[in-house]
N, C-alpha and C positions, 0 to 999 in steps of 0.2 A: 410530188411525183417528179422523178428525174426526167430530163429531156432525153429523148431517144438519140442515140449516137448514129452516125452514118452506117457503121457496121451493123448495129442492131436493126436498123431499117432494112438493110439488104438481107439479113438473115430472115426476118419476118416475111419479106416479099418472096424470097427463094422458097421458103417452106410452103407458102400459099401456092406459088406457081407449080411446084412439084406435085402437090395434091391435086390441083386442077388438071395438070397434064395426064395424070393417071386415071382421072375420072372418065366415066362414059358420058354420053350426050345428055343424060339426066342428072349428072353431077355425082354419081356414086363410084366409089373406088374400093379396092380391097387392101387390107393391111398386108405388107410384104412379109410379116412375121407369122401371123396366125390365120390370115385369109378372111378375117371379119370384113364384111361388106357394109359400108355406111356412106352417108353423104359426106362430100369432101369437107364441109364446114364442121363436121363432127370428128374429123380425123386430125392427126398431127402430121407435120413434115418431119419425120424422124431421121436423125443422122446415124449412119453406120459407124463412122468414126466420130465419137462425141465432139460436139462443137466446142465445148469448154476446154478440151485438151489438145486441140489441133487447129492452129491458125491456118495451116496449110490446106486442110480439107474442109474447113467449116463452111466455106461459100462455094464449094464445087458441086455442081449439079449431080454428078454421079454418086455423091455421098448422101443425098437426101431423097427419101421416098415416102410414100403414104404409109402411115402406121396408125393403128388404133391407139387410143390414149393409154390403155393398159399395157400394151407391149412397149410403147415408147417410154413410159415412165418406169414403173416397178419391174416390168418384164425384161428390160435390157440389162438391169443390174442383178436381178434375183431369179429370173426365170429362164426359159428356153428361147426367148425372143431374139437374143443376140445370135444364138446358134442358127435359128431359122433365117434371120436377116442375112447372115453370112452365106448360107446356102443359096438364097435368092440372088445375092450379089455375084456369086460364082457362076450361076446359070446365066445371068444377064450380061456380065462383063468378062467372065473368065477368071479362073483361079489365079493366074499370074497377076492380073490387074489387082485383085483383092489382096494378094500377098504384098504387092507394092504399096497399096494403101496402108496396110498395117505396118510395114517397115518404115514408111515415111511419115507416120502420124505425128511424130514429134518435131518434124521439120517446120520451119516458119515461113510465112509468106507476108512480105511487107506490102501493104496497100496504102495509097494516099487518099486524101479526101476527094480529089478529082476522080480517082478510080472508083470509089464508092458511088459518087454521083452518076458516073457513066453506067455503072452496073445497075443502080436503082432505076434509072431511066429505061434501060433495056428490059429489066424484069417487069416493070409496071406496064410497058407496052405489050409484053407477052401475056401478062395476067389479063389484061383487057380482052385480048383475042380469045383466051380460054374461057373467061367469064361469059363472053357473048356466045360462045359455043354451047356452054352448059346452061345458059339462061340465068346467069347471075351467080 
């Protein structure tokens, strides 16, 4: 098994944090694409702009929200989940912001090991607060 990279650790932490932040006090949250309501541990932290094709947006909080596994996987490529996610994004952040995300999805963002370390420390502190709120 390959050792996790600093970037992959940050991605995992960000996805967990965003699921926790969208959860109610019992730990349940809704999928931004289909509305399925489930415990945050059963949901994914889905990226609006796919993390594999955008170093610029991969670790930006505005790009990650709770999604059910079906919508985050197959649904984003072959279903209506991407369309529903885009509607959610436009309501939450405004169409201009969403258009900018789409236009800049191929931009790059260089981060250094120290950047990832600082980011991971911050994310983990915020995760702890949210886990205490929802009871683990």
